[in-house]
C-alpha positions, -999 to +999 in steps of 0.1 A: +366+461-778+387+477-746+411+501-751+447+496-730+474+523-714+501+504-709+526+520-684+563+507-687+597+516-676+621+496-689+626+466-716+587+461-725+586+421-728+550+421-712+540+451-736+553+429-761+536+398-754+504+423-749+505+437-783+513+401-799+478+389-781+463+419-790+469+417-827+462+379-826+425+386-812+443+367-781+428+396-765+392+415-772+409+452-766+434+478-782+465+492-768+458+527-772+489+542-755+522+540-741+533+557-717+564+560-692+586+579-671+617+569-689+627+583-722+654+561-727+632+526-722+633+500-751+595+501-748+593+530-765+610+512-796+585+480-794+553+513-793+569+527-822+574+497-846+534+485-838+523+527-847+512+528-807+510+564-795+538+567-768+539+595-739+566+599-718+552+619-684+562+619-649+543+603-622+532+635-613+515+642-646+499+612-648+462+617-638+453+647-656+468+628-690+447+599-683+417+612-674+422+624-710+426+596-723+398+575-706+414+540-711+393+507-696+422+489-687+459+504-674+489+476-672+517+481-655+543+461-671+574+471-655+565+505-640+590+512-614+572+539-604+542+539-570+511+555-583+496+584-565+469+577-542+447+602-562+453+584-595+445+549-580+412+560-565+404+576-602+409+541-619+401+518-588+399+483-598+408+493-637+445+493-627+470+457-631+500+449-625+523+422-631+552+411-602+574+382-601+564+362-570+533+346-552+518+378-535+520+379-507+548+369-505+582+390-513+565+419-531+585+450-536+614+449-557+639+421-556+619+398-553+634+366-569+665+376-548+640+376-522+628+340-531+660+328-531+673+345-503+645+325-483+656+296-499+617+294-511+609+262-529+587+276-556+583+312-571+563+325-596+542+356-608+509+375-597+486+395-622+470+418-598+447+448-590+461+479-577+451+494-547+469+518-521+500+487-512+531+477-524+521+448-542+488+439-524+457+442-540+437+416-552+450+391-570+441+377-604+459+349-614+490+336-602+515+310-620+539+289-601+582+286-614+602+258-594+633+273-577+661+248-581+692+247-559+717+259-583+700+290-592+712+323-599+686+357-598+691+358-636+684+322-643+652+326-616+648+361-632+644+346-668+620+314-658+589+339-642+595+363-671+580+334-694+554+327-674+546+365-667+540+373-708+512+343-706+499+349-670+494+387-681+479+380-714+455+357-695+442+383-668+438+412-692+420+386-716+398+381-685+394+416-680+391+430-716+362+399-716+343+412-687+347+381-668+362+394-633+342+403-608+361+423-573+349+414-541+365+428-510+402+408-515+387+386-541+388+382-580+364+355-588+363+346-622+328+346-641 
């Protein structure tokens, strides 16, 4: 069973999806900690309700914190800080992120607004390994969501978030089942 640490900065709905999947044995892993840079994050309450240890840590202190905890997998679930190069290097191909667009389109912040501003007809979400760029790592899974002419940013964001919960759980399950192989920029599922 793999040890999973989740990094989150906000409400933690993707974190909750992972908690539920672990409880239901859908994921063969255990969430061993929540680490956040935001002492007011709603994700903290979700962790406390599920007896998951919480650490409020500044991004510059992450590497020393994680070396002590030694996770098999690190999941960025709404973590709104860029990770330091040394941290990424220390956990190469062990850090995954969920992003609300079909990468490589619309990386970074406000991806849903970017999709609407560009007139995209399809958007979605991407789970990818984290590398030194912003949302540039090898793609694990993607799920599409239609964009409707009447969509607001909130409408599109809500539809994408529903798919994020499912897609992130699937990717974490694949990782915990040792089904992912990374070769250069490609991720293959065994």
